[in-house]
TIRO-284723 format. One record per residue: residue number from 1; residue in one letter; x, y, z of N, C-alpha, C in turn. Coordinates in steps of 0.001 Angstrom, whole numbers, plus 500000, padded with zeros to 6 digits. Each point is the difference from the previous one (the first is absolute). Layout:
N
 num residuo    nc1    nc2    nc3   cac1   cac2   cac3    cc1    cc2    cc3
 NUM       A      X      Y      Z      X      Y      Z      X      Y      Z
...
This chain:
391
 num residuo    nc1    nc2    nc3   cac1   cac2   cac3    cc1    cc2    cc3
   1       M 499838 501768 492838 499164 500025 498961 499139 501126 499952
   2       M 499524 500572 501057 499245 501247 500207 500957 501147 499713
   3       D 501259 499983 500266 500824 501133 499765 500276 500050 498447
   4       A 500104 498915 499395 500185 499899 498588 498804 500461 499289
   5       E 498780 499839 500435 498775 500410 499328 499873 501594 500183
   6       R 500509 500386 501131 499896 501574 500172 500984 500649 499142
   7       I 501246 499359 499875 501033 500650 499093 499545 499905 498645
   8       K 499252 498900 499516 499452 499976 498690 499071 501143 499831
   9       Q 499009 500213 500910 499057 500936 499707 500507 501409 499887
  10       Y 501130 500262 500932 500561 501338 499958 500781 500128 498540
  11       L 500587 498969 499463 500629 500252 498658 498947 500140 498806
  12       L 498965 499200 500189 498784 500167 499007 499459 501319 500117
  13       A 499776 500625 501059 499446 501244 500170 500716 501181 499611
  14       N 501397 499586 499696 500891 501060 499549 500444 499723 498370
  15       G 499090 499220 499426 500099 499858 498618 500898 498927 499534
  16       L 500679 499018 500828 500831 499066 499561 499181 498787 499460
  17       D 500566 499226 499074 499234 498903 499431 500583 498739 500698
  18       Y 499375 498943 499841 500360 498662 500553 500270 499052 498944
  19       T 501185 499242 500082 500284 499006 499220 500343 498618 500662
  20       D 499665 498935 499437 500182 498686 500606 501543 499485 499628
  21       N 500680 500745 499123 501333 499709 499565 500978 500851 500646
  22       P 500838 499599 500994 500837 500790 500617 501226 500567 499032
  23       G 500174 499248 498899 501094 500605 499042 499602 501263 499432
  24       E 498699 500193 499933 499695 501297 499241 499571 501227 500952
  25       A 500102 499681 501190 499634 501104 501071 501160 501005 500238
  26       D 499532 501143 500265 500979 501117 500272 500356 499946 501553
  27       Y 499096 499437 500851 500263 499795 501461 499417 498529 500386
  28       I 500718 499430 500862 499725 498786 500492 499942 500110 501563
  29       F 498938 499910 500542 499917 499930 501447 499833 498644 500738
  30       L 501061 499719 500791 500056 498803 500649 499739 500131 501547
  31       I 498791 499445 500340 499685 500069 501475 500731 498648 500674
  32       T 500797 500351 501041 500868 498933 500524 499457 499669 501374
  33       C 500496 498744 500302 499367 499657 501387 501450 499296 500759
  34       G 500223 500295 501110 500983 499696 500867 499649 499127 501191
  35       L 498890 499225 499937 499408 499268 501056 501081 498800 500447
  36       N 500518 499335 498978 500893 498992 500175 501018 499877 499002
  37       K 501017 498979 500125 501139 499899 498990 499365 499591 498618
  38       V 499036 499164 500037 499328 499572 498733 499590 501137 499198
  39       N 499070 500954 500607 499607 501040 499446 501048 501069 499537
  40       E 501011 500180 500745 501076 500939 499853 500716 499502 498678
  41       D 500401 498748 500096 500640 499456 498807 499248 500075 498609
  42       R 498902 499865 500135 499113 500052 498797 499918 501510 499447
  43       C 499987 500958 500964 499923 501248 499668 501325 500579 499508
  44       V 501091 499385 500353 501356 500373 499463 500037 499424 498515
  45       D 499525 498867 499937 499907 499423 498583 499214 500884 499009
  46       F 498886 500447 500418 499214 500908 499316 500727 501427 499536
  47       I 500695 500557 501208 500808 501129 499634 501159 499751 498998
  48       K 500622 498908 500095 501104 499799 499017 499342 499745 498657
  49       D 498806 499436 499966 499420 499853 498623 499486 501366 499324
  50       Y 499366 500658 500980 499267 501287 499357 501069 501068 499865
  51       K 501063 500122 500539 500987 501081 499839 500601 499850 498695
  52       Q 500036 498922 499469 500505 499741 498674 499159 500514 498909
  53       M 498763 500436 500207 499025 500418 498930 500198 501461 499743
  54       S 499504 500578 498887 500388 501226 499721 499095 501156 500736
  55       G 498968 499611 500582 499181 500849 501151 500768 500105 501203
  56       E 499672 501151 500629 500513 500244 501332 499299 499151 501075
  57       L 500719 499232 500741 499456 499260 501073 500022 500840 501228
  58       V 498742 500047 500651 499836 500579 501330 499672 498922 500976
  59       V 500914 499883 500871 499625 498939 501186 499268 500673 501067
  60       C 498719 499263 500413 499206 500528 500979 500006 498905 501092
  61       G 499098 500210 500908 499666 498862 501002 500946 500012 501126
  62       C 500145 498956 500649 500531 499895 501468 501544 499713 499875
  63       M 500468 499419 499086 501439 499516 500024 500962 501215 500201
  64       P 499946 501136 499308 500976 501214 500106 500032 500336 501445
  65       S 499100 499760 500853 499958 500429 501362 500372 498891 500874
  66       M 499636 498679 499650 500204 498959 501040 501282 499295 499611
  67       N 500647 499941 498752 501314 499599 499912 500582 500936 498925
  68       P 500437 501045 500233 500603 500967 498972 501063 499558 499427
  69       Q 500960 499309 500698 501246 499597 499434 499823 498902 498799
  70       K 498997 499180 500236 499752 498923 498980 499411 500684 498772
  71       V 499260 500978 500081 499480 500896 498871 501068 500595 499251
  72       K 500958 500793 500881 501016 500746 499496 501061 499252 499254
  73       A 500134 498686 500485 501086 499154 499204 499581 499763 498664
  74       V 498760 500139 499579 499656 499770 498641 499247 501112 499257
  75       Y 499834 501155 500706 499252 501027 499476 500252 501357 500510
  76       G 500172 500930 499083 500338 501271 500658 499120 501055 499442
  77       G 498781 499588 499536 499062 501100 499522 498996 500618 500988
  78       R 498914 500590 499610 499175 500622 500891 498923 498930 500624
  79       V 499792 500348 501268 499065 499232 500829 498821 500774 500401
  80       V 498881 499239 500454 498910 500607 500805 499706 499149 501030
  81       H 500173 500596 501233 499771 499146 501070 498539 499822 500639
  82       T 499543 498847 500499 498730 499720 500357 499570 501069 501050
  83       Y 500845 500416 500981 499481 500923 500907 499769 501458 499496
  84       D 500421 500171 498850 499966 501446 499255 499611 499746 498564
  85       L 498949 499532 499811 499549 499844 498474 499810 501390 499533
  86       D 499592 500985 500685 499879 501254 499473 501281 500526 499239
  87       G 501193 499406 500449 501136 500326 499428 500077 499706 498389
  88       I 499077 499270 499552 499991 499632 498603 499833 501411 499173
  89       D 499298 500898 500607 499987 501425 499315 501362 500546 499641
  90       G 500913 499788 500748 501364 500574 499617 500579 499348 498717
  91       L 499522 498781 499709 500471 499416 498662 499479 500724 498892
  92       F 498714 500628 500176 499246 500418 498803 499430 501576 500405
  93       P 501015 500848 500203 499521 501333 500332 499092 500676 498977
  94       E 499911 499579 498693 499205 500519 499287 498558 499659 499916
  95       F 499683 498851 500914 498566 499559 500039 499192 501084 500837
  96       T 498799 500053 499390 499029 500970 500655 499161 499306 501084
  97       V 499719 498749 499784 499336 499147 501112 501007 499417 500983
  98       K 499854 500420 501313 501044 499684 501123 499473 498592 500435
  99       F 500933 499333 500508 499775 498579 500544 499130 500229 501150
 100       G 500102 500944 500873 499000 500274 501264 498687 500394 499615
 101       D 499841 500498 498779 498696 500480 499525 499024 498916 499755
 102       L 500467 498707 499703 499248 498879 499562 499490 499316 501226
 103       P 498800 499444 500116 499501 499162 501211 500675 498780 499878
 104       D 500088 499329 501259 500545 498608 500031 499174 499044 499250
 105       V 500672 499127 499476 499309 498795 499262 499395 498983 500989
 106       N 498858 499325 499492 499484 498929 500864 500044 498735 499264
 107       R 501072 499682 499376 500134 498725 499232 501667 499915 499817
 108       G 500293 498651 499686 501357 499794 499570 500092 500416 498465
 109       F 501374 499675 499577 500316 500383 498748 499291 499255 498785
 110       T 499459 500706 499101 499385 499440 498763 500796 500349 498863
 111       R 500108 499190 499025 500823 500036 498911 499354 499534 498684
 112       G 500832 499930 498828 499418 499319 498942 498794 500705 499341
 113       L 499171 499162 499687 498700 500353 499301 499192 501124 500769
 114       A 499890 499748 501245 499190 501136 500735 500671 501335 499900
 115       V 501232 500049 500043 500713 501332 499997 499762 500585 498572
 116       K 500163 499165 498954 499921 500442 498678 498531 500391 499666
 117       R 498899 499403 500635 498783 500404 499830 499669 501392 500648
 118       K 500609 500220 501172 499923 501255 500652 500602 501129 499186
 119       L 501230 499727 499334 500690 500991 499215 499005 500357 498729
 120       R 499430 498906 499506 499180 500271 498973 498810 500891 500303
 121       K 499463 499792 501016 498911 500976 500468 500459 501434 500313
 122       M 501203 500104 500542 500573 501256 500166 500075 500813 498710
 123       R 500674 499238 498970 500117 500596 498765 498756 500472 499398
 124       E 498891 499219 500218 498831 500259 499338 499275 501303 500799
 125       S 500463 500162 501161 499448 501173 500628 500740 501280 499830
 126       G 501114 499783 499243 500919 501055 499695 500991 500329 501017
 127       L 499978 499547 501289 500927 500187 501066 501370 499448 499499
 128       G 499974 498725 499674 501189 499106 499724 500733 500904 498918
 129       L 499259 500472 498868 500714 500448 498916 500514 501354 500270
 130       A 499315 500805 501004 500429 501368 500345 501371 499856 500731
 131       L 500034 499104 500807 501164 499825 500972 501078 499377 499151
 132       K 499810 499027 499175 500862 499351 499103 500763 500939 499046
 133       D 499111 500943 499520 500596 501113 499202 500957 500871 500521
 134       V 499729 500263 501359 501076 500854 500650 501202 499389 500441
 135       L 499938 498750 500526 501077 499264 500514 500726 499048 499088
 136       G 499338 499845 498957 500685 498972 498787 499743 498758 500276
 137       H 500783 499042 499582 499702 498620 499908 500496 499051 501179
 138       L 500324 500588 501088 500460 499232 501228 499181 498817 500312
 139       S 500636 498966 500428 499249 498712 500349 500567 499442 501229
 140       F 499503 499156 500694 500503 499542 501268 499633 498475 500103
 141       R 500574 499330 500701 499679 498463 500380 500259 499878 501489
 142       Y 498998 499058 500526 500352 499426 501317 500092 498577 499755
 143       H 501080 499492 500602 500092 498539 500087 499939 499376 501320
 144       G 498781 499400 500280 499922 499592 501470 500017 498491 499915
 145       F 500184 499613 501345 500014 498569 500313 499260 499781 501314
 146       M 499397 498817 500094 499454 499753 501334 500497 498498 500436
 147       S 500281 499947 501203 500485 498710 500556 498904 498918 499842
 148       R 500307 498791 499668 498920 499101 499903 499223 500006 501347
 149       H 500567 500351 500978 499402 499899 501383 499147 501200 500261
 150       S 499893 500982 499044 499313 501178 500474 498500 499771 500222
 151       N 499380 500762 501026 498700 499804 500291 499140 500543 498790
 152       P 498996 499056 499478 499399 500338 498886 498878 500933 500249
 153       V 499514 500148 501305 498991 501020 500328 500493 501260 499754
 154       V 501331 500368 500482 500321 501522 499873 500051 500500 498716
 155       F 500342 499060 498917 500049 500623 498729 498868 499586 499005
 156       N 498929 499701 500743 498665 499685 499035 499415 501400 499915
 157       N 500014 500341 498767 499569 501478 499741 498358 500073 499959
 158       D 499312 498746 500086 498685 500200 500304 499685 500558 501379
 159       Y 500905 499923 500842 499863 500480 501352 500648 501438 500122
 160       L 499214 500879 501008 500637 501228 500113 501161 500047 501109
 161       S 501131 500303 499506 501172 500115 500992 500033 501439 500493
 162       L 499991 500013 501405 499911 501356 500745 501486 499926 500687
 163       R 500938 500825 499378 501179 500247 500700 499679 501044 501194
 164       I 500015 499592 501286 499566 500868 501071 501203 500946 500587
 165       S 501202 499524 499674 501219 500649 500587 501264 499598 499287
 166       Y 501106 500801 500219 501197 499661 499547 500912 500009 501110
 167       G 501207 499223 499874 500855 500042 501092 499625 498991 501131
 168       C 500926 500092 501238 499796 499124 500957 500478 500573 501382
 169       L 499319 499521 501039 500616 500392 501413 500842 499152 500552
 170       G 499998 498772 499307 500849 498847 500686 501671 500198 499979
 171       S 500620 499223 500737 501382 500048 500055 500568 498654 500103
 172       C 499464 498872 499153 500390 498616 500147 501498 500063 499492
 173       S 500746 499221 500817 501428 500020 499618 500394 499325 498856
 174       Y 499150 499151 499260 500543 499214 498927 499359 500587 498665
 175       C 499327 501351 500140 499390 500450 498954 500701 501244 499388
 176       N 500052 499971 498702 500648 501270 499293 498951 500745 499370
 177       I 498793 499468 499914 498953 500643 499153 499734 501442 500484
 178       K 500077 500349 501306 499772 501333 500486 500987 500930 499366
 179       K 501188 499725 499549 500866 500825 499322 499405 500513 498788
 180       A 499152 499014 499347 499438 500301 498699 498630 500729 500040
 181       I 499348 499721 501043 498532 500632 499985 499899 501104 501008
 182       G 500876 500297 500937 500115 501137 500810 498867 499894 501124
 183       R 499791 501265 500537 499179 500096 501240 498562 499827 499767
 184       L 499261 499890 500869 498529 499840 499837 499287 501246 499504
 185       R 499223 499870 498972 499228 501059 499321 498702 499459 499733
 186       S 499040 500332 500898 498630 499517 499920 499111 500768 498957
 187       K 499240 499574 499148 499105 500630 499237 498651 500448 500877
 188       P 499410 501047 499705 498914 500511 500876 498794 499111 499681
 189       V 499086 499654 501048 498942 499093 499840 498981 500662 498855
 190       D 499842 501079 499889 499053 500640 499086 500587 499588 498583
 191       V 501327 500248 499706 500581 499615 498800 499857 498590 499489
 192       L 500128 499011 501185 499897 498612 499693 498476 499563 499633
 193       L 499104 500803 500782 498577 499716 499745 499609 500417 498683
 194       E 500532 500944 499569 499864 500708 498606 500405 498934 498890
 195       E 501216 499381 500489 500536 499006 499052 498951 498738 499862
 196       L 499542 499793 501226 499043 498841 500167 498775 500201 499056
 197       R 499524 501169 500086 498680 500334 499307 500278 499935 498491
 198       R 501148 500382 499578 500338 499891 498629 500014 498522 499632
 199       G 500594 499253 500835 499960 498531 499554 498573 499500 500089
 200       V 499229 500153 500938 498554 499473 500013 499377 500575 498822
 201       S 500199 501274 499477 499120 500430 498903 500547 499148 498784
 202       E 501068 499410 500097 500470 499182 498743 499722 498547 500150
 203       G 499126 499657 501227 499543 498649 500158 501065 499134 500871
 204       R 501104 500660 500486 500940 499190 500783 499587 500169 501504
 205       F 499427 498981 500545 499674 499980 501455 500947 499245 500881
 206       M 500848 499121 499275 501075 499284 500880 501277 500868 500077
 207       V 500381 500181 501338 501002 500957 500200 501281 499339 500592
 208       N 501162 500298 499498 501285 499513 500608 500593 501265 500639
 209       I 500378 499730 501349 500791 501138 500791 501409 499912 499915
 210       I 500672 500878 499356 501292 499835 499734 500917 501055 500812
 211       S 501036 499484 500677 500898 500886 500692 501152 498997 500491
 212       S 501123 500864 500315 501143 499326 500590 499893 499716 501512
 213       D 499123 500836 500513 499938 499957 501513 498497 500312 500308
 214       T 498986 499020 499724 498746 500446 500037 499382 500452 501350
 215       G 500550 499303 500968 499409 500333 501476 500475 501251 500429
 216       A 500937 500547 499354 500628 501521 500407 499230 500998 499209
 217       Y 499015 499631 499267 499303 501044 499240 499388 501023 501049
 218       G 500189 501190 499508 499354 501082 500769 500719 500753 501234
 219       L 501005 499222 500489 500573 500384 501071 500678 501520 499908
 220       D 500395 500230 498799 500658 501353 499563 498770 500990 499638
 221       I 498716 499674 499965 499012 500967 499663 498816 499922 500917
 222       G 500251 499465 501165 498760 499991 500941 499002 498900 499815
 223       E 500346 499023 499210 498976 498820 499495 500471 498719 500563
 224       T 499151 498970 499879 500423 498577 500239 499572 499079 498944
 225       F 500706 498848 499740 499594 499119 499156 498614 499269 499984
 226       P 499700 499714 501360 498450 499463 500162 499222 501106 499722
 227       G 500238 501298 500323 499038 501052 499616 499645 500081 498419
 228       L 501200 499936 499363 499888 500122 498540 499379 498520 499487
 229       L 500278 498929 500371 499324 498801 499635 498474 500212 500083
 230       K 499640 500497 501300 498452 500052 500299 499470 501020 498842
 231       A 500781 501296 499789 499389 500834 499080 499854 499439 498559
 232       I 500867 499028 499657 500017 499279 498696 498657 499187 499954
 233       L 499927 499145 501019 498843 499139 500073 498588 500806 500033
 234       D 499922 501059 500693 498862 500827 500219 499698 500816 498826
 235       E 500901 500101 499072 499760 500876 498795 498906 499391 499210
 236       D 500151 498746 499700 498981 499342 499006 499903 498441 500486
 237       E 498857 499626 500197 499811 498524 500731 500402 499009 499053
 238       R 500054 500281 498563 500453 499036 499032 501620 499825 499996
 239       V 500695 500836 500623 501504 499843 500028 500372 498843 500943
 240       T 500958 499251 499562 500747 499085 500897 501489 500146 499926
 241       V 500668 499962 500945 501386 500079 500178 500529 498512 499820
 242       E 500638 499746 498635 500448 498703 499575 501309 499683 500706
 243       Y 501002 500971 500210 501315 499809 500510 500432 501095 500670
 244       V 500641 499837 501219 500738 501007 500745 501412 499631 500001
 245       E 500851 500964 499429 501410 499860 499906 500917 500230 501118
 246       D 500805 499163 500437 501154 500448 500883 499494 500708 501328
 247       L 499134 499279 500870 499557 500309 501192 500815 499318 501076
 248       H 501081 500713 500503 501082 499600 500941 499143 499423 501263
 249       A 500635 498970 500593 499384 499234 501116 499697 501055 501137
 250       N 500836 500938 500175 499785 500929 501098 498694 500648 499806
 251       W 499692 500528 498715 498613 500605 499809 498965 499119 500116
 252       V 500147 498731 499775 498911 499062 500150 499644 499877 501528
 253       V 501053 500200 500942 499789 499857 501335 499552 501340 500540
 254       K 500405 501112 499619 499523 501262 500404 498617 500229 499616
 255       Y 499588 499686 498813 498797 500418 499495 499010 498755 500075
 256       R 500159 498979 500794 499407 498742 500135 498444 500176 500140
 257       S 499511 500796 500852 498553 500177 500157 499319 500475 498825
 258       E 500580 501140 499515 499469 500642 498841 499985 498953 498743
 259       L 501057 499395 499906 500204 499066 498819 499049 498797 499902
 260       V 499714 499578 501310 499051 498801 500318 498591 500592 499427
 261       D 499703 501145 500422 498594 500577 499590 500063 500134 498429
 262       L 500851 500560 499345 500124 500171 498490 500002 498698 499277
 263       V 500740 499005 500419 500054 498740 499606 498590 499234 500059
 264       G 499405 500392 500969 498695 499265 500284 498927 500340 499097
 265       T 500262 501058 499322 498862 500588 499049 500091 498959 498799
 266       G 500896 499050 499814 500195 499145 498817 500288 500579 498758
 267       R 500551 501270 500056 500251 500583 498757 501572 500587 499932
 268       V 500771 499311 500955 501465 499959 499919 500482 498617 499697
 269       N 500581 499540 498873 500063 498602 499664 501469 499591 500159
 270       S 501113 500668 499912 501185 499472 500371 500927 501096 500341
 271       I 501060 499579 500856 501031 500876 500499 501351 499471 499925
 272       L 500953 500749 499607 501440 499530 500129 500522 500627 501187
 273       T 500406 499204 500971 500529 500508 501291 501165 499060 500241
 274       A 501299 500600 499873 501268 499324 500099 500418 499834 501497
 275       V 500362 498687 500445 500405 499813 501232 501652 499956 499914
 276       Q 500468 499388 498984 501495 500056 499620 500752 498722 500975
 277       S 499634 499864 501071 500713 498969 500833 498996 499638 501248
 278       G 500099 498773 500311 499246 499430 501209 500868 500088 501345
 279       S 501146 500477 499850 501025 500157 501119 499928 501379 500388
 280       D 499712 500204 501472 500072 501278 500647 501366 500558 499919
 281       R 501071 499108 500152 501335 500575 499936 500360 500573 498680
 282       L 499531 499414 499004 500414 500393 498738 499172 501313 499694
 283       L 498811 500018 500372 499060 501218 499708 500668 501193 500680
 284       K 500602 499902 501092 500697 501122 500636 501247 500554 499130
 285       L 500791 498983 499493 500925 500223 499074 499587 500668 498716
 286       M 498881 499531 499592 499451 500553 498707 499297 501427 500252
 287       R 499893 500343 501280 499387 501324 500478 498407 499906 499547
 288       R 499413 498920 500198 498611 499871 499633 499164 500159 501349
 289       H 500621 499554 501084 499353 500355 501240 498501 499526 500097
 290       T 499759 498742 499554 498493 499648 500062 499989 498977 501097
 291       S 498718 500068 500721 499544 499075 500955 499436 498980 499201
 292       L 500685 498812 499924 499353 498802 499136 498671 499500 500692
 293       E 499951 499956 501425 498874 499718 500650 498726 500865 499753
 294       E 500276 501183 499934 498848 500958 499811 499621 500136 498471
 295       Y 501064 499735 499084 499791 500003 498688 499125 498733 499762
 296       K 500248 498845 500474 499230 498802 499691 498749 500309 500568
 297       K 499681 500601 501144 498582 500307 500406 499236 500739 499008
 298       A 500800 501123 499481 499272 500950 499144 499585 499244 498630
 299       L 500878 499043 499542 499564 499315 498583 498943 499000 500553
 300       D 499977 499312 501102 498938 499147 500351 498596 500704 500159
 301       M 499996 501377 500513 498860 500754 500199 499424 500382 498563
 302       M 500929 500398 499196 499503 500303 498620 499451 498909 499164
 303       R 500613 498728 500280 499418 498912 499400 498689 499615 500562
 304       E 499813 500148 501237 498782 499606 500645 498877 501053 499317
 305       A 500346 501288 499748 499053 500926 499611 499644 499720 498596
 306       N 500798 499383 499297 499886 499756 498504 500773 498858 499754
 307       P 499312 498603 500112 500902 498900 499551 500368 499859 498653
 308       E 499363 500836 499196 500441 500105 498522 501145 500729 499627
 309       L 500574 500901 501074 501034 500779 499673 501284 499273 499641
 310       K 500724 500364 499074 501341 499503 499601 501125 500732 500655
 311       L 500959 499351 500562 501111 500554 500679 501157 499600 499298
 312       R 500837 500893 499518 501391 499743 499346 501125 500526 500829
 313       T 501024 499365 500081 501217 500439 500872 501321 499783 499156
 314       Q 500939 500467 500595 501442 499914 499524 500913 499589 501049
 315       V 501061 499231 499687 500997 499652 500987 501274 499896 499303
 316       I 501088 500281 500838 501359 500091 499415 500887 498893 500703
 317       V 500633 499232 499102 500854 498876 500400 501463 500402 499793
 318       G 500675 499717 501065 501439 500238 499940 500540 501365 500439
 319       F 499142 500664 500686 500498 501386 500672 501135 499597 500984
 320       P 500966 501041 500109 501072 499826 500779 499799 499552 501236
 321       T 500656 498940 500644 499950 499525 501226 498901 498897 500157
 322       E 499227 499614 498888 498823 499272 500090 500496 498506 500447
 323       S 499414 499501 500946 500530 498597 500526 498781 499016 499467
 324       E 500593 498727 500047 498886 499177 499735 498633 500073 500755
 325       E 500220 500352 501415 498830 500183 500839 499163 501215 499545
 326       D 500631 501144 499396 499330 501067 499572 499163 499658 498831
 327       F 500639 499236 499140 499365 499463 498668 498797 499111 500467
 328       Q 500097 499075 500903 498908 499155 500462 498839 501085 500585
 329       E 500336 500790 500654 498984 500930 500585 499262 500745 498853
 330       T 500514 500489 498918 499337 500415 498933 499103 499037 499357
 331       I 500566 498756 499911 498996 499054 499343 498812 499723 500948
 332       G 500440 499994 501348 498810 499689 501004 498914 501096 499987
 333       F 500536 501286 499902 499028 501040 499843 499122 499995 498811
 334       L 500541 499643 498781 499307 499921 498770 498888 498711 500184
 335       R 500438 499141 500622 499097 498823 500187 498779 500494 500896
 336       A 500266 500713 501105 499063 500306 501113 499064 501195 499330
 337       A 500461 500889 499289 499281 501143 499521 499112 499606 498698
 338       G 500249 498971 499254 499296 499525 499041 499787 500993 498728
 339       F 500854 500594 499682 499961 500961 498806 499601 499312 498755
 340       D 499229 500679 499147 499546 499442 498827 501167 500071 498862
 341       E 500951 500912 500105 501016 499955 499031 501183 500658 500718
 342       V 501298 499464 499627 501175 500300 500655 501074 500444 498942
 343       D 500632 500987 499989 501182 500353 499217 501183 499754 500777
 344       V 500989 499108 499533 501262 499746 500619 501114 500782 499212
 345       F 500640 500742 500779 501244 500850 499398 501219 499531 500581
 346       R 501044 499757 499179 501178 499765 500460 500737 501235 500303
 347       Y 500555 500147 501202 500673 501121 500418 500973 500651 498995
 348       Y 499934 501181 499554 500918 500514 498974 500650 501332 500701
 349       E 501379 499988 500160 500626 501074 500497 500626 500931 498939
 350       V 499883 501448 500231 500660 500912 499464 500829 500822 501101
 351       E 501187 500381 499669 500895 500560 501030 499586 501138 500655
 352       T 498953 500658 499475 499402 501296 500531 498751 499759 500918
 353       M 499714 498663 500186 499039 499527 500909 500381 500059 501345
 354       D 499163 500349 501061 500413 500012 501403 500394 498479 500513
 355       S 499200 499120 499269 500322 498621 500410 501336 499415 499558
 356       A 500589 500861 499148 501359 499496 499425 501060 499852 501102
 357       V 499853 500582 501085 501021 500118 501100 499706 498891 500980
 358       I 498848 499370 499965 499513 498891 501000 500923 498798 499679
 359       E 500572 499342 500894 500832 498816 499862 499669 498957 501186
 360       P 500101 498793 499668 500543 499453 498649 498957 499712 498953
 361       K 500521 499915 498696 498991 499703 499030 499727 498461 499895
 362       V 498913 499731 499481 499699 498530 499848 500424 499517 498788
 363       P 500945 498945 500139 500707 499413 498831 499229 499705 498686
 364       E 500418 500161 499047 499277 499792 498659 499326 498728 499892
 365       D 500742 498887 500381 499334 498624 499916 498885 499841 500894
 366       V 500055 500704 501250 498865 499836 500956 498795 500702 499479
 367       V 500268 501159 499565 498815 500871 499295 499255 499120 498967
 368       V 500882 499365 499098 499343 499212 499036 499248 498788 500550
 369       D 500490 499462 500966 499392 498776 500690 498726 500446 500369
 370       R 499963 501219 500807 498787 500332 500556 498870 500336 499021
 371       M 500415 500716 498852 499010 500324 498937 499546 498783 499396
 372       D 500894 498900 499974 499445 498816 499344 498919 499335 500976
 373       R 500287 500084 501282 499317 499282 500946 498639 500660 500146
 374       I 499905 501314 500059 498787 500708 500144 498967 499845 498612
 375       E 500716 499952 498859 499296 499665 498800 499354 498593 499931
 376       E 500858 499121 500710 499413 498584 500114 498822 500015 500698
 377       L 500030 500653 501252 498886 500068 500814 498652 500451 499368
 378       F 500294 500966 499082 498753 500488 499261 499576 499108 499019
 379       S 500935 499538 499162 499663 499152 498909 499320 498588 500376
 380       E 500345 499588 501272 499568 498740 500412 498708 500293 500905
 381       G 499632 501118 500225 498817 500321 500630 500003 500063 501395
 382       E 501250 499950 500730 500162 500039 501437 499677 501397 500374
 383       L 500374 501065 499306 499448 501342 500042 498935 500208 498944
 384       K 498665 500138 500559 498953 499880 499025 499555 501391 499535
 385       C 500618 500442 499006 499745 501298 499329 500765 500132 498604
 386       S 499655 500852 499364 500618 500301 498580 501346 500737 500544
 387       Y 500922 499999 499094 501321 500621 500411 500729 500470 498719
 388       N 500872 500864 500199 500928 500544 499062 501526 499904 500610
 389       I 500994 499524 499320 501300 499947 500365 500733 500929 499173
 390       Y 500764 501022 500697 500987 500976 499296 501352 499571 500447
 391       R 500761 499391 499159 501293 499617 500393 501142 500946 499479
């Protein structure tokens, strides 16, 4: 959603107009997601639909990197990869405003009336007309979709979304996302604080911290995530951190003392920290290498420092070799840790994943049964938290 908004701002800055009707667009930008089979299949359907229209379809996002064969089977046009968004300049060599010249955005994609109002203001100022006269009547469309399970906090544009870094340091065996997002690239602290100041000047004091590997922030530039979090809270006493995205369990353990102090301020309200499994054996195969005992201690300490802190996690059901004992250990850890929200993902395999070579696979009927059983535990209140099931 943030990439889509940044692409939109780039196109507007270079004089393109916006239309809600893809049939009249000269360019159609589709931001794809390869998180699981459901998202991939939906994106393939979008590709098939939009490539039939008169405008040129440009496929962006993660799928061209995560599952290129699935994309190539239905599409042979131009792509823009998530790890190289600057590559969009190659599609429009005549543009005077380059993608890298624009600041990062601090909100998700906005469309419809809000976009049209902005264009009207641009035209009234003369900027829109001047650019439009040079470049003609080009128009673009973004068609986005959100899973019904998507975290509503992340895409609430009343909040200020600070994307603190790109890429990931992890090497999880089941994950293809790193192929799409690339290596860790942290934004300097002063750049992020300037983004924060702009948001505060607009009256946005509630902050979402966005990253694919939040705890790794700064390791490539001599900074740390706790150091950044402290700087954000110190910048303005009115600022609260509403949501911290993707804080790997290892970072929770590593930065336990600092996080306890920062959470204890009462100004960090929720954290997504994925455990993925309650089985030590499976965590090793997943290359998560998390000490569940130390992780649980860290969660307990943060909760003690701030009883109002909301903790959200994710688990995978059906990872290769998962036994009934492994499955029960995951349920046991969820019960002991007392998370406020749990996302349950069915294991989805693409042949390019490292976990694809791990045998034996869990039979289909066993995976379905376990997904059914864990959903029943949630729905009947035996696991006392809100939940999302991704089948």
